[in-house]
ZAKOL-727376 format. One record per atom (N, C-alpha, C, O, CB): atom name; residue number from 1; residue in three letters; z, x, y. Coordinates in Angstrom, 2 decimals, padded with zeros to 5 digits, m for minus. Glycine has a CB too. Example, Ala and Ser with C-alpha at 12.3 -4.5 7.8 and 13.67 -1.06 7.14 Angstrom:
<sites>
SITE site pos code      pz      px      py
SITE    N   1  ALA  007.80  013.19 m005.69
SITE   CA   1  ALA  007.80  012.30 m004.50
SITE    C   1  ALA  007.80  013.20 m003.30
SITE    O   1  ALA  008.46  014.24 m003.32
SITE   CB   1  ALA  009.05  011.31 m004.47
SITE    N   2  SER  007.08  012.85 m002.25
SITE   CA   2  SER  007.14  013.67 m001.06
SITE    C   2  SER  007.87  012.90  000.03
SITE    O   2  SER  008.04  013.41  001.14
SITE   CB   2  SER  005.72  014.08 m000.60
</sites>
This chain:
<sites>
SITE site pos code      pz      px      py
SITE    N   1  MET m003.70  073.58  093.97
SITE   CA   1  MET m003.52  074.27  092.96
SITE    C   1  MET m002.54  073.28  091.72
SITE    O   1  MET m002.79  073.36  090.52
SITE   CB   1  MET m002.86  075.65  093.56
SITE    N   2  SER m001.58  072.51  092.20
SITE   CA   2  SER m000.96  071.73  091.25
SITE    C   2  SER m001.65  071.04  090.41
SITE    O   2  SER m001.36  071.02  089.22
SITE   CB   2  SER m000.23  070.98  091.73
SITE    N   3  ASP m002.78  070.30  090.97
SITE   CA   3  ASP m003.61  069.32  089.74
SITE    C   3  ASP m003.93  070.16  088.95
SITE    O   3  ASP m003.77  069.74  087.80
SITE   CB   3  ASP m004.98  068.46  090.05
SITE    N   4  VAL m004.41  071.45  089.00
SITE   CA   4  VAL m004.86  072.42  088.11
SITE    C   4  VAL m003.70  072.59  086.93
SITE    O   4  VAL m004.00  072.29  085.77
SITE   CB   4  VAL m005.18  073.78  088.94
SITE    N   5  VAL m002.46  073.06  087.24
SITE   CA   5  VAL m001.44  073.15  086.53
SITE    C   5  VAL m001.13  071.97  086.06
SITE    O   5  VAL m000.85  072.03  084.87
SITE   CB   5  VAL m000.53  073.69  087.09
SITE    N   6  ALA m001.07  071.00  086.50
SITE   CA   6  ALA m000.72  069.65  085.91
SITE    C   6  ALA m001.80  069.44  084.49
SITE    O   6  ALA m001.25  069.00  083.48
SITE   CB   6  ALA m000.98  068.35  087.22
SITE    N   7  ASP m002.86  069.66  084.44
SITE   CA   7  ASP m003.83  069.66  083.38
SITE    C   7  ASP m003.52  070.48  082.09
SITE    O   7  ASP m003.95  070.14  080.99
SITE   CB   7  ASP m005.06  070.13  083.93
SITE    N   8  MET m002.74  071.61  082.29
SITE   CA   8  MET m002.41  072.30  081.25
SITE    C   8  MET m001.45  071.95  080.70
SITE    O   8  MET m000.39  071.45  081.07
SITE   CB   8  MET m002.29  073.36  081.41
SITE    N   9  ASP m002.11  072.39  079.21
SITE   CA   9  ASP m001.09  072.10  078.25
SITE    C   9  ASP  000.02  073.21  077.99
SITE    O   9  ASP m000.12  074.24  078.65
SITE   CB   9  ASP m001.77  071.80  076.99
SITE    N  10  THR  001.17  073.14  077.08
SITE   CA  10  THR  002.45  073.74  076.83
SITE    C  10  THR  001.73  075.28  076.87
SITE    O  10  THR  002.16  075.95  077.82
SITE   CB  10  THR  003.33  073.18  075.28
SITE    N  11  GLU  000.92  075.84  076.20
SITE   CA  11  GLU  000.79  077.25  075.87
SITE    C  11  GLU m000.46  077.66  077.13
SITE    O  11  GLU m000.56  078.85  077.42
SITE   CB  11  GLU  000.28  077.49  074.01
SITE    N  12  GLN m001.11  076.94  077.63
SITE   CA  12  GLN m001.77  077.41  078.50
SITE    C  12  GLN m000.77  077.47  079.87
SITE    O  12  GLN m000.89  078.40  080.68
SITE   CB  12  GLN m003.03  076.60  078.56
SITE    N  13  LEU  000.04  076.60  080.02
SITE   CA  13  LEU  001.20  076.64  081.26
SITE    C  13  LEU  001.93  078.19  080.98
SITE    O  13  LEU  002.05  079.00  081.91
SITE   CB  13  LEU  002.61  075.11  081.06
SITE    N  14  ILE  002.39  078.49  079.55
SITE   CA  14  ILE  002.95  079.47  079.17
SITE    C  14  ILE  001.96  080.76  079.48
SITE    O  14  ILE  002.44  081.52  080.32
SITE   CB  14  ILE  003.34  079.21  077.81
SITE    N  15  ASP  000.86  081.09  079.04
SITE   CA  15  ASP m000.22  082.00  079.35
SITE    C  15  ASP m000.21  081.99  081.18
SITE    O  15  ASP m000.21  083.08  081.76
SITE   CB  15  ASP m001.82  081.36  078.55
SITE    N  16  TYR m000.20  081.02  081.80
SITE   CA  16  TYR m000.46  081.27  083.16
SITE    C  16  TYR  000.80  081.60  083.72
SITE    O  16  TYR  000.67  082.39  084.65
SITE   CB  16  TYR m001.11  080.15  083.86
SITE    N  17  LEU  001.91  081.29  083.51
SITE   CA  17  LEU  003.29  081.94  084.05
SITE    C  17  LEU  003.40  083.29  083.59
SITE    O  17  LEU  003.90  084.14  084.33
SITE   CB  17  LEU  004.61  081.18  083.57
SITE    N  18  GLN  002.91  083.61  082.27
SITE   CA  18  GLN  003.00  085.05  082.05
SITE    C  18  GLN  002.52  085.99  082.87
SITE    O  18  GLN  002.92  087.15  082.82
SITE   CB  18  GLN  002.50  085.34  081.03
SITE    N  19  ARG  001.60  085.55  083.70
SITE   CA  19  ARG  000.40  086.50  084.42
SITE    C  19  ARG  001.04  086.39  086.00
SITE    O  19  ARG  000.63  087.16  086.87
SITE   CB  19  ARG m001.56  085.72  084.26
SITE    N  20  ARG  001.78  085.66  086.20
SITE   CA  20  ARG  002.61  085.73  087.61
SITE    C  20  ARG  003.75  086.83  087.34
SITE    O  20  ARG  004.19  087.20  086.25
SITE   CB  20  ARG  003.36  084.11  088.08
SITE    N  21  ASP  004.09  087.18  088.49
SITE   CA  21  ASP  005.38  087.82  088.52
SITE    C  21  ASP  006.77  087.08  089.08
SITE    O  21  ASP  007.20  086.99  090.23
SITE   CB  21  ASP  005.15  088.98  089.33
SITE    N  22  LEU  007.26  086.64  087.97
SITE   CA  22  LEU  008.58  085.55  087.96
SITE    C  22  LEU  009.50  086.24  087.14
SITE    O  22  LEU  010.57  085.70  086.84
SITE   CB  22  LEU  008.31  083.93  087.28
SITE    N  23  LYS  009.23  087.27  086.77
SITE   CA  23  LYS  010.41  088.32  086.00
SITE    C  23  LYS  010.94  087.15  084.93
SITE    O  23  LYS  012.15  087.02  084.78
SITE   CB  23  LYS  011.99  089.06  087.27
SITE    N  24  LEU  010.14  086.40  084.27
SITE   CA  24  LEU  010.84  085.94  083.28
SITE    C  24  LEU  010.58  086.55  081.83
SITE    O  24  LEU  009.74  087.44  081.74
SITE   CB  24  LEU  010.63  084.60  083.33
SITE    N  25  THR  011.17  086.19  080.83
SITE   CA  25  THR  010.97  087.23  079.33
SITE    C  25  THR  011.18  085.95  078.72
SITE    O  25  THR  011.61  084.86  079.10
SITE   CB  25  THR  012.22  088.76  078.79
SITE    N  26  LYS  010.56  086.61  077.27
SITE   CA  26  LYS  010.25  085.61  076.25
SITE    C  26  LYS  010.84  084.43  075.91
SITE    O  26  LYS  010.37  083.30  075.80
SITE   CB  26  LYS  010.26  086.10  075.29
SITE    N  27  PRO  012.24  084.97  075.73
SITE   CA  27  PRO  013.14  083.73  075.50
SITE    C  27  PRO  012.94  082.52  076.86
SITE    O  27  PRO  013.20  081.36  076.53
SITE   CB  27  PRO  014.89  084.36  075.42
SITE    N  28  HIS  012.61  082.69  077.96
SITE   CA  28  HIS  012.23  081.79  078.60
SITE    C  28  HIS  010.98  080.93  078.71
SITE    O  28  HIS  011.00  079.79  079.18
SITE   CB  28  HIS  012.42  082.18  079.38
SITE    N  29  PHE  009.76  081.61  078.18
SITE   CA  29  PHE  008.73  080.76  077.91
SITE    C  29  PHE  009.20  079.91  076.26
SITE    O  29  PHE  008.71  078.81  075.98
SITE   CB  29  PHE  007.22  081.81  077.89
SITE    N  30  GLU  010.27  080.68  075.28
SITE   CA  30  GLU  010.45  079.85  074.39
SITE    C  30  GLU  011.00  078.67  074.59
SITE    O  30  GLU  010.66  077.72  073.89
SITE   CB  30  GLU  010.95  080.33  073.64
SITE    N  31  LYS  011.90  078.55  075.54
SITE   CA  31  LYS  012.29  077.41  076.16
SITE    C  31  LYS  011.36  076.30  076.57
SITE    O  31  LYS  011.44  075.11  076.28
SITE   CB  31  LYS  012.88  077.80  077.17
SITE    N  32  LEU  010.54  076.85  077.22
SITE   CA  32  LEU  009.55  075.85  077.71
SITE    C  32  LEU  008.55  075.12  076.63
SITE    O  32  LEU  007.97  074.03  076.67
SITE   CB  32  LEU  008.69  076.59  078.75
SITE    N  33  ARG  008.61  076.33  075.50
SITE   CA  33  ARG  007.93  075.92  074.07
SITE    C  33  ARG  009.09  074.70  073.08
SITE    O  33  ARG  009.00  073.64  072.45
SITE   CB  33  ARG  007.71  077.70  073.02
SITE    N  34  LYS  009.72  075.30  073.33
SITE   CA  34  LYS  010.91  074.06  072.63
SITE    C  34  LYS  010.84  073.13  073.31
SITE    O  34  LYS  010.56  072.22  072.53
SITE   CB  34  LYS  012.49  074.31  072.55
SITE    N  35  GLU  010.92  072.70  074.34
SITE   CA  35  GLU  011.07  071.43  075.40
SITE    C  35  GLU  009.54  070.91  075.39
SITE    O  35  GLU  009.22  069.87  075.96
SITE   CB  35  GLU  011.65  071.93  077.18
SITE    N  36  GLU  008.65  071.70  074.70
SITE   CA  36  GLU  007.08  071.15  074.90
SITE    C  36  GLU  006.92  070.34  076.19
SITE    O  36  GLU  006.79  069.13  076.33
SITE   CB  36  GLU  006.59  070.12  073.62
SITE    N  37  ILE  006.99  071.61  077.36
SITE   CA  37  ILE  006.54  071.23  078.45
SITE    C  37  ILE  005.33  071.69  079.00
SITE    O  37  ILE  004.84  072.81  079.08
SITE   CB  37  ILE  007.35  071.39  079.17
SITE    N  38  ALA  004.91  070.42  079.42
SITE   CA  38  ALA  003.39  070.64  079.71
SITE    C  38  ALA  002.67  070.89  081.31
SITE    O  38  ALA  003.68  070.87  082.01
SITE   CB  38  ALA  002.76  069.34  079.15
SITE    N  39  GLY  001.89  071.04  081.93
SITE   CA  39  GLY  001.69  071.35  083.34
SITE    C  39  GLY  002.21  070.09  083.94
SITE    O  39  GLY  002.99  070.28  084.87
SITE   CB  39  GLY  000.14  071.70  083.75
SITE    N  40  SER  001.95  068.81  083.62
SITE   CA  40  SER  002.20  067.39  084.10
SITE    C  40  SER  003.53  067.69  084.36
SITE    O  40  SER  003.92  067.62  085.52
SITE   CB  40  SER  001.90  066.08  083.09
SITE    N  41  ASP  004.40  068.03  083.38
SITE   CA  41  ASP  005.78  067.84  083.28
SITE    C  41  ASP  006.51  069.16  084.51
SITE    O  41  ASP  007.32  068.96  085.42
SITE   CB  41  ASP  006.23  068.05  081.43
SITE    N  42  PHE  005.90  070.37  084.10
SITE   CA  42  PHE  006.24  071.81  085.19
SITE    C  42  PHE  006.36  071.20  086.32
SITE    O  42  PHE  007.40  071.27  086.98
SITE   CB  42  PHE  005.04  073.11  085.43
SITE    N  43  ILE  005.13  070.41  086.74
SITE   CA  43  ILE  005.29  070.28  088.40
SITE    C  43  ILE  005.90  069.11  088.88
SITE    O  43  ILE  005.84  068.59  090.00
SITE   CB  43  ILE  003.95  070.29  089.15
SITE    N  44  GLU  006.55  068.76  087.78
SITE   CA  44  GLU  007.82  067.54  088.48
SITE    C  44  GLU  009.42  068.20  088.26
SITE    O  44  GLU  010.49  067.59  088.33
SITE   CB  44  GLU  007.79  065.68  087.36
SITE    N  45  MET  009.23  069.47  088.01
SITE   CA  45  MET  010.95  069.84  087.76
SITE    C  45  MET  011.26  070.56  089.00
SITE    O  45  MET  010.46  070.84  089.90
SITE   CB  45  MET  011.40  070.94  086.28
SITE    N  46  ASN  012.98  070.93  088.92
SITE   CA  46  ASN  013.10  071.35  090.31
SITE    C  46  ASN  014.39  072.29  089.48
SITE    O  46  ASN  014.51  072.49  088.27
SITE   CB  46  ASN  013.44  069.98  091.80
SITE    N  47  LYS  015.18  072.70  090.50
SITE   CA  47  LYS  016.08  073.81  089.72
SITE    C  47  LYS  016.88  073.19  088.54
SITE    O  47  LYS  016.96  073.63  087.40
SITE   CB  47  LYS  017.19  074.52  090.76
SITE    N  48  ASP  017.54  071.93  089.14
SITE   CA  48  ASP  018.25  071.21  088.75
SITE    C  48  ASP  017.49  070.98  086.78
SITE    O  48  ASP  018.08  071.07  085.70
SITE   CB  48  ASP  018.30  069.94  090.02
SITE    N  49  THR  016.36  070.74  087.00
SITE   CA  49  THR  015.91  070.33  085.55
SITE    C  49  THR  015.80  071.28  084.55
SITE    O  49  THR  015.98  071.22  083.33
SITE   CB  49  THR  014.68  069.74  085.56
SITE    N  50  PHE  015.26  072.72  085.74
SITE   CA  50  PHE  015.35  073.79  084.59
SITE    C  50  PHE  016.28  074.24  084.14
SITE    O  50  PHE  016.16  074.88  083.10
SITE   CB  50  PHE  014.87  074.76  084.73
SITE    N  51  GLN  017.71  074.04  084.82
SITE   CA  51  GLN  019.04  074.46  084.67
SITE    C  51  GLN  019.45  073.59  083.20
SITE    O  51  GLN  019.99  074.19  082.26
SITE   CB  51  GLN  020.01  074.05  086.15
SITE    N  52  SER  019.10  071.94  083.11
SITE   CA  52  SER  019.43  070.93  082.53
SITE    C  52  SER  018.67  071.33  080.83
SITE    O  52  SER  019.04  070.75  079.80
SITE   CB  52  SER  018.90  069.56  083.48
SITE    N  53  ILE  017.59  072.41  080.87
SITE   CA  53  ILE  017.06  072.78  079.59
SITE    C  53  ILE  017.52  074.48  079.27
SITE    O  53  ILE  016.88  075.24  078.54
SITE   CB  53  ILE  015.30  072.51  079.66
SITE    N  54  GLY  018.41  074.72  079.80
SITE   CA  54  GLY  018.78  076.24  079.58
SITE    C  54  GLY  018.57  077.38  080.35
SITE    O  54  GLY  019.00  078.49  080.06
SITE   CB  54  GLY  018.26  076.64  078.60
SITE    N  55  PHE  017.92  077.11  081.33
SITE   CA  55  PHE  017.55  078.56  082.28
SITE    C  55  PHE  018.63  078.45  083.13
SITE    O  55  PHE  019.15  077.49  083.70
SITE   CB  55  PHE  015.97  078.66  083.26
SITE    N  56  ALA  018.94  080.01  083.06
SITE   CA  56  ALA  019.89  080.64  084.30
SITE    C  56  ALA  019.62  080.27  085.41
SITE    O  56  ALA  018.57  079.67  085.62
SITE   CB  56  ALA  019.90  081.99  084.50
SITE    N  57  LEU  020.48  080.53  086.35
SITE   CA  57  LEU  020.24  080.20  087.92
SITE    C  57  LEU  019.02  080.89  088.26
SITE    O  57  LEU  018.04  080.33  088.75
SITE   CB  57  LEU  021.46  080.72  088.96
SITE    N  58  GLY  019.12  082.23  087.96
SITE   CA  58  GLY  017.95  083.07  088.73
SITE    C  58  GLY  016.67  082.43  088.13
SITE    O  58  GLY  015.82  081.94  088.88
SITE   CB  58  GLY  017.99  084.86  088.42
SITE    N  59  PRO  016.53  082.44  086.88
SITE   CA  59  PRO  015.26  082.37  086.64
SITE    C  59  PRO  014.83  080.49  086.90
SITE    O  59  PRO  013.73  079.95  086.85
SITE   CB  59  PRO  015.05  083.09  084.98
SITE    N  60  ALA  015.55  080.17  087.05
SITE   CA  60  ALA  015.53  078.21  087.40
SITE    C  60  ALA  015.40  078.20  089.02
SITE    O  60  ALA  014.80  077.23  089.48
SITE   CB  60  ALA  017.44  077.12  086.89
SITE    N  61  MET  015.84  079.08  089.85
SITE   CA  61  MET  015.44  078.88  091.17
SITE    C  61  MET  014.12  079.85  091.36
SITE    O  61  MET  013.48  079.61  092.38
SITE   CB  61  MET  016.71  079.21  092.19
SITE    N  62  ARG  013.64  080.85  090.57
SITE   CA  62  ARG  012.29  081.32  090.67
SITE    C  62  ARG  011.17  080.33  090.05
SITE    O  62  ARG  009.97  080.38  090.32
SITE   CB  62  ARG  012.24  082.68  089.98
SITE    N  63  LEU  011.66  079.58  089.33
SITE   CA  63  LEU  010.73  078.59  089.08
SITE    C  63  LEU  010.31  077.56  089.70
SITE    O  63  LEU  009.18  077.08  089.69
SITE   CB  63  LEU  010.94  078.17  088.27
SITE    N  64  ALA  011.62  077.06  090.49
SITE   CA  64  ALA  011.75  075.93  091.15
SITE    C  64  ALA  010.86  076.14  092.74
SITE    O  64  ALA  010.25  075.33  093.45
SITE   CB  64  ALA  013.44  075.63  091.24
SITE    N  65  LYS  011.06  077.28  092.84
SITE   CA  65  LYS  010.14  078.03  094.11
SITE    C  65  LYS  008.87  078.18  094.02
SITE    O  65  LYS  008.12  078.20  094.99
SITE   CB  65  LYS  010.46  079.37  094.40
SITE    N  66  PHE  008.45  078.31  092.59
SITE   CA  66  PHE  007.20  078.61  092.38
SITE    C  66  PHE  006.48  077.24  092.18
SITE    O  66  PHE  005.31  077.11  092.55
SITE   CB  66  PHE  007.08  079.58  091.24
SITE    N  67  VAL  007.34  075.98  091.47
SITE   CA  67  VAL  006.44  074.91  091.54
SITE    C  67  VAL  006.49  074.45  092.89
SITE    O  67  VAL  005.53  073.74  093.19
SITE   CB  67  VAL  006.72  073.82  090.58
SITE    N  68  GLU  007.29  074.64  093.77
SITE   CA  68  GLU  007.11  074.19  095.26
SITE    C  68  GLU  005.84  075.03  095.92
SITE    O  68  GLU  005.12  074.51  096.78
SITE   CB  68  GLU  008.61  074.51  096.17
SITE    N  69  SER  005.70  075.91  095.61
SITE   CA  69  SER  004.49  076.71  095.99
SITE    C  69  SER  003.44  076.45  095.59
SITE    O  69  SER  002.46  076.85  096.22
SITE   CB  69  SER  004.50  077.83  095.76
SITE    N  70  LEU  003.31  075.75  094.51
SITE   CA  70  LEU  002.00  075.15  093.71
SITE    C  70  LEU  001.68  073.74  094.84
SITE    O  70  LEU  000.57  073.33  095.19
SITE   CB  70  LEU  002.48  074.57  091.68
SITE    N  71  ASP  002.96  073.23  095.21
SITE   CA  71  ASP  002.75  072.09  096.02
SITE    C  71  ASP  002.09  071.97  097.25
SITE    O  71  ASP  001.39  071.03  097.61
SITE   CB  71  ASP  003.75  071.68  096.24
SITE    N  72  ASN  002.43  073.26  098.01
SITE   CA  72  ASN  002.34  073.78  099.19
SITE    C  72  ASN  000.76  073.86  099.21
SITE    O  72  ASN  000.07  073.43  100.14
SITE   CB  72  ASN  003.19  075.12  099.38
SITE    N  73  LYS  000.26  074.48  098.02
SITE   CA  73  LYS m000.99  075.12  097.97
SITE    C  73  LYS m002.34  073.54  098.05
SITE    O  73  LYS m003.51  073.59  098.43
SITE   CB  73  LYS m000.96  076.24  096.25
SITE    N  74  LEU m001.51  072.32  097.54
SITE   CA  74  LEU m002.63  071.51  097.28
SITE    C  74  LEU m003.46  071.20  098.31
SITE    O  74  LEU m004.66  071.00  098.15
SITE   CB  74  LEU m002.29  070.43  096.77
SITE    N  75  ARG m002.95  071.14  099.23
SITE   CA  75  ARG m003.55  070.59  100.69
SITE    C  75  ARG m004.97  071.70  100.97
SITE    O  75  ARG m004.82  072.92  101.00
SITE   CB  75  ARG m002.08  070.79  102.22
SITE    N  76  THR m005.92  071.21  101.11
SITE   CA  76  THR m007.11  071.94  101.06
SITE    C  76  THR m007.43  072.03  102.78
SITE    O  76  THR m007.08  071.22  103.64
SITE   CB  76  THR m008.35  071.11  100.02
SITE    N  77  TYR m008.05  073.02  102.92
SITE   CA  77  TYR m008.62  073.73  104.37
SITE    C  77  TYR m009.14  072.39  105.08
SITE    O  77  TYR m008.85  072.03  106.22
SITE   CB  77  TYR m010.08  075.06  104.16
SITE    N  78  SER m010.06  071.67  104.08
SITE   CA  78  SER m010.79  070.62  104.78
SITE    C  78  SER m009.80  069.17  105.34
SITE    O  78  SER m010.19  068.26  106.07
SITE   CB  78  SER m011.99  070.17  103.65
SITE    N  79  SER m008.93  069.30  104.93
SITE   CA  79  SER m008.03  068.14  105.19
SITE    C  79  SER m007.48  068.17  106.39
SITE    O  79  SER m007.07  067.16  106.97
SITE   CB  79  SER m007.00  068.01  104.29
SITE    N  80  TYR m007.42  069.43  106.88
SITE   CA  80  TYR m006.80  069.50  108.28
SITE    C  80  TYR m007.57  069.04  109.53
SITE    O  80  TYR m008.58  069.67  109.84
SITE   CB  80  TYR m006.46  070.88  108.54
SITE    N  81  LYS m007.11  067.79  110.39
SITE   CA  81  LYS m007.63  067.09  111.12
SITE    C  81  LYS m008.01  068.02  112.65
SITE    O  81  LYS m008.96  067.82  113.40
SITE   CB  81  LYS m006.70  065.90  111.14
SITE    N  82  THR m007.16  068.82  112.75
SITE   CA  82  THR m007.81  069.22  114.23
SITE    C  82  THR m007.60  070.78  114.17
SITE    O  82  THR m006.92  071.39  113.34
SITE   CB  82  THR m006.92  068.44  115.74
SITE    N  83  LEU m008.44  071.40  115.39
SITE   CA  83  LEU m008.46  072.81  115.43
SITE    C  83  LEU m006.98  073.45  115.11
SITE    O  83  LEU m006.75  074.38  114.33
SITE   CB  83  LEU m009.00  073.22  116.85
SITE    N  84  GLY m006.24  072.88  115.74
SITE   CA  84  GLY m004.70  073.56  115.60
SITE    C  84  GLY m004.25  073.65  114.41
SITE    O  84  GLY m003.63  074.66  114.12
SITE   CB  84  GLY m003.61  072.86  116.26
SITE    N  85  ASP m004.43  072.73  113.54
SITE   CA  85  ASP m004.10  072.43  112.02
SITE    C  85  ASP m004.59  073.58  111.55
SITE    O  85  ASP m003.90  074.44  110.99
SITE   CB  85  ASP m004.74  071.12  111.27
SITE    N  86  LEU m006.02  073.67  111.80
SITE   CA  86  LEU m006.56  074.89  110.87
SITE    C  86  LEU m006.29  076.23  111.35
SITE    O  86  LEU m006.17  077.06  110.45
SITE   CB  86  LEU m008.08  074.85  110.70
SITE    N  87  LYS m006.17  076.64  112.44
SITE   CA  87  LYS m005.72  077.60  113.19
SITE    C  87  LYS m004.19  078.25  112.41
SITE    O  87  LYS m004.00  079.39  112.00
SITE   CB  87  LYS m005.58  076.92  114.70
SITE    N  88  LEU m003.06  076.83  112.40
SITE   CA  88  LEU m002.27  077.49  111.88
SITE    C  88  LEU m002.44  077.53  110.25
SITE    O  88  LEU m001.79  078.48  109.83
SITE   CB  88  LEU m001.12  077.04  112.39
SITE    N  89  ILE m002.95  076.96  109.44
SITE   CA  89  ILE m003.05  077.49  108.13
SITE    C  89  ILE m003.67  079.02  108.01
SITE    O  89  ILE m003.36  079.98  107.31
SITE   CB  89  ILE m003.89  076.50  107.36
SITE    N  90  LEU m004.68  078.80  109.00
SITE   CA  90  LEU m005.65  080.13  108.54
SITE    C  90  LEU m004.85  081.27  108.89
SITE    O  90  LEU m004.98  082.24  108.14
SITE   CB  90  LEU m007.22  080.29  109.37
SITE    N  91  GLN m003.90  081.41  110.02
SITE   CA  91  GLN m002.54  082.44  110.25
SITE    C  91  GLN m001.86  082.63  109.19
SITE    O  91  GLN m001.66  083.79  108.84
SITE   CB  91  GLN m001.47  081.99  111.21
SITE    N  92  LYS m001.31  081.44  108.36
SITE   CA  92  LYS m000.36  081.37  107.53
SITE    C  92  LYS m000.94  081.96  106.30
SITE    O  92  LYS m000.24  082.61  105.53
SITE   CB  92  LYS  000.16  080.05  107.42
SITE    N  93  ASN m002.36  081.72  106.08
SITE   CA  93  ASN m003.15  082.74  104.90
SITE    C  93  ASN m003.57  083.94  105.24
SITE    O  93  ASN m004.38  084.59  104.57
SITE   CB  93  ASN m004.39  082.23  104.34
SITE    N  94  LYS m003.09  084.29  106.26
SITE   CA  94  LYS m003.56  085.81  107.01
SITE    C  94  LYS m004.85  086.05  107.27
SITE    O  94  LYS m005.33  087.17  107.16
SITE   CB  94  LYS m003.27  087.05  106.23
SITE    N  95  VAL m005.75  084.67  107.76
SITE   CA  95  VAL m007.24  084.82  107.83
SITE    C  95  VAL m006.84  085.12  109.68
SITE    O  95  VAL m006.69  084.18  110.47
SITE   CB  95  VAL m008.44  083.11  107.17
SITE    N  96  ASN m006.75  086.32  110.01
SITE   CA  96  ASN m006.49  086.70  111.29
SITE    C  96  ASN m007.95  086.62  112.26
SITE    O  96  ASN m009.05  086.93  111.80
SITE   CB  96  ASN m005.82  088.18  111.18
SITE    N  97  GLY m007.69  086.10  113.88
SITE   CA  97  GLY m008.50  086.16  114.71
SITE    C  97  GLY m008.35  085.08  115.64
SITE    O  97  GLY m007.61  084.17  115.27
SITE   CB  97  GLY m009.60  086.28  114.18
SITE    N  98  GLU m008.86  084.99  116.69
SITE   CA  98  GLU m008.36  083.86  117.84
SITE    C  98  GLU m009.33  082.98  117.76
SITE    O  98  GLU m009.07  081.81  118.04
SITE   CB  98  GLU m008.19  084.32  119.44
SITE    N  99  ASN m010.89  083.40  117.31
SITE   CA  99  ASN m011.72  082.00  117.28
SITE    C  99  ASN m012.01  081.73  115.86
SITE    O  99  ASN m012.90  082.38  115.31
SITE   CB  99  ASN m013.17  082.04  118.13
SITE    N 100  THR m011.57  081.13  115.42
SITE   CA 100  THR m011.53  080.17  114.16
SITE    C 100  THR m012.64  079.97  113.62
SITE    O 100  THR m012.99  080.21  112.47
SITE   CB 100  THR m011.07  078.91  114.35
SITE    N 101  THR m013.59  079.20  115.05
SITE   CA 101  THR m015.03  078.50  114.76
SITE    C 101  THR m016.04  079.10  114.33
SITE    O 101  THR m017.01  078.44  113.95
SITE   CB 101  THR m015.58  077.98  115.74
SITE    N 102  THR m016.05  080.74  114.27
SITE   CA 102  THR m016.83  081.62  114.08
SITE    C 102  THR m016.53  082.43  112.62
SITE    O 102  THR m017.03  083.52  112.36
SITE   CB 102  THR m016.79  082.38  115.28
SITE    N 103  ILE m015.68  081.75  111.81
SITE   CA 103  ILE m015.77  082.34  110.40
SITE    C 103  ILE m017.28  081.70  109.80
SITE    O 103  ILE m017.76  080.58  110.00
SITE   CB 103  ILE m014.26  081.82  109.37
SITE    N 104  LYS m017.77  082.72  109.08
SITE   CA 104  LYS m019.03  082.69  108.50
SITE    C 104  LYS m019.00  081.66  107.26
SITE    O 104  LYS m018.20  081.96  106.37
SITE   CB 104  LYS m019.43  084.16  108.09
SITE    N 105  GLN m019.51  080.85  107.13
SITE   CA 105  GLN m019.30  079.76  106.00
SITE    C 105  GLN m019.81  080.44  104.76
SITE    O 105  GLN m020.61  081.37  104.83
SITE   CB 105  GLN m020.14  078.26  106.27
SITE    N 106  PHE m019.38  080.00  103.69
SITE   CA 106  PHE m019.66  080.51  102.50
SITE    C 106  PHE m021.23  079.95  101.76
SITE    O 106  PHE m021.70  078.81  101.88
SITE   CB 106  PHE m018.34  080.15  101.67
SITE    N 107  LYS m021.75  080.95  101.10
SITE   CA 107  LYS m023.25  080.13  100.83
SITE    C 107  LYS m023.27  080.17  099.60
SITE    O 107  LYS m023.17  081.29  099.10
SITE   CB 107  LYS m024.68  080.72  101.38
SITE    N 108  PRO m023.37  079.26  098.89
SITE   CA 108  PRO m023.42  079.55  097.10
SITE    C 108  PRO m024.61  080.05  096.68
SITE    O 108  PRO m025.65  079.79  097.29
SITE   CB 108  PRO m023.26  078.20  096.11
SITE    N 109  GLY m024.59  080.86  095.56
SITE   CA 109  GLY m025.51  081.49  095.05
SITE    C 109  GLY m024.87  082.99  094.57
SITE    O 109  GLY m023.76  083.46  094.84
SITE   CB 109  GLY m026.65  081.49  096.06
SITE    N 110  LEU m025.79  083.48  093.89
SITE   CA 110  LEU m025.90  084.78  093.48
SITE    C 110  LEU m025.27  085.87  094.52
SITE    O 110  LEU m025.87  085.92  095.59
SITE   CB 110  LEU m027.34  085.02  093.22
SITE    N 111  SER m024.23  086.69  094.37
SITE   CA 111  SER m024.09  087.89  095.48
SITE    C 111  SER m024.62  088.64  095.23
SITE    O 111  SER m024.82  088.83  094.03
SITE   CB 111  SER m023.06  088.50  095.81
SITE    N 112  SER m025.25  089.63  096.33
SITE   CA 112  SER m025.95  090.85  096.15
SITE    C 112  SER m025.27  091.78  095.49
SITE    O 112  SER m025.88  092.74  095.01
SITE   CB 112  SER m026.34  091.39  097.28
SITE    N 113  GLU m023.95  091.67  095.34
SITE   CA 113  GLU m023.07  092.99  094.79
SITE    C 113  GLU m023.02  093.03  093.35
SITE    O 113  GLU m022.65  094.10  092.85
SITE   CB 113  GLU m021.49  092.99  095.27
SITE    N 114  LEU m023.34  092.01  092.54
SITE   CA 114  LEU m023.57  091.40  091.16
SITE    C 114  LEU m024.59  092.56  090.46
SITE    O 114  LEU m025.01  092.41  089.31
SITE   CB 114  LEU m024.32  089.68  091.28
</sites>
């Protein structure tokens, strides 16, 4: 996910963040705009860098946690080497079931629900 955010310009990043439940207000987005923070900058930021551009502790911590979560989502399911690794990530993402080898494969094409 962080690679998608990295490609965003400042306005795209602000639009993306506004759609998240980060409890940010207009002045927070203005800070990002004023500092010309693009997606590639954003994914490198932490609590201290957010505070250095004027964010209070609460919003700085929320944004830092959000950046960290983007990094955690970067690893794709296909990169897991063992069945044990796959089971752990599926459980973490609430795909329950004992037998993870019977999950139906996605078939590209038009859905019958369309």
